[in-house]
C-alpha positions in Angstrom: 96.8 86.9 144.0 93.4 86.7 142.3 90.5 85.3 144.3 92.9 83.0 146.2 94.8 81.9 143.1 98.6 82.2 143.0 100.7 82.4 139.8 103.0 79.4 139.6 104.2 79.1 136.0 104.2 80.8 132.6 101.9 79.4 129.9 104.0 77.2 127.7 106.6 76.4 130.4 105.5 72.8 130.7 105.0 70.6 127.6 102.5 67.8 127.6 103.5 65.0 130.0 105.8 67.3 132.0 105.5 68.3 135.6 107.0 70.8 137.9 107.5 70.8 141.7 106.0 73.9 143.3 105.5 75.0 146.9 102.3 77.0 147.5 101.0 78.1 150.9 103.5 75.7 152.6 102.2 72.7 150.5 104.5 70.6 148.3 102.5 70.3 145.0 103.0 69.1 141.4 101.9 71.2 138.5 101.3 68.8 135.6 100.5 69.2 131.9 98.4 66.3 130.8 97.3 66.3 127.1 97.7 70.1 127.0 95.7 70.8 130.2 97.2 71.9 133.5 96.4 70.1 136.8 97.8 70.5 140.3 98.0 67.7 142.9 99.8 66.9 146.1 103.4 65.8 145.4 103.4 62.8 147.7 101.7 59.5 147.0 99.0 58.6 149.5 100.1 54.9 149.6 103.7 55.2 150.7 104.5 58.9 151.0 106.7 58.8 148.0 107.2 61.7 145.6 105.0 61.4 142.5 107.6 63.6 140.7 109.6 60.4 140.1 106.7 58.9 138.3 105.2 59.8 134.9 102.1 61.3 133.3 100.1 59.0 131.1 97.0 60.4 129.6 95.3 62.3 132.4 96.8 60.2 135.2 100.0 60.3 137.2 101.9 57.1 138.0 103.8 56.5 141.3 107.0 54.9 140.4 107.4 53.1 143.7 104.4 50.6 143.5 102.8 51.5 140.1 99.6 53.1 141.3 97.9 55.7 139.0 96.0 58.7 140.2 93.5 60.7 138.2 94.9 64.2 137.9 91.5 65.9 137.8 90.0 64.2 140.9 93.0 62.7 142.7 91.3 59.3 142.9 93.4 56.2 142.7 92.8 54.2 139.6 94.5 50.9 140.7 96.0 49.2 143.7 97.9 49.2 145.9 96.8 52.9 146.5 93.3 53.1 147.9 93.3 56.7 149.2 93.1 59.8 146.9 95.6 62.5 146.7 94.3 66.1 146.8 93.8 68.0 143.5 93.7 71.8 143.4 91.8 74.3 141.2 93.9 75.6 138.2 93.3 78.3 135.8 95.2 79.9 132.9 94.9 83.6 132.6 97.1 86.5 131.5 99.8 84.2 130.2 100.2 82.5 133.5 99.1 79.3 135.2 97.4 79.9 138.6 96.7 77.5 141.4 94.3 77.9 144.3 95.9 76.1 147.3 92.9 76.2 149.6 
């Protein structure tokens, strides 16, 4: 662990528009590659507690497949209705050939 960061994937493991379910510090998260940049967010949609893993990544947003809400991967903010509460986003860094997430 480096300064609270935990290694969760190898660089190159996820291609653009792919995501991976991870569990870090007891939290169910999604590691996402959006346009070549890694992001980490809560797995569950804030609107209906439905897994965002079943959605898709478009640009720098993730879509919930249940009701169609999009969330900004960098900020977690909802971009359209019906979701009106953000999901949490977590710091990510790429170092030493690995992708690291800070779950705090």
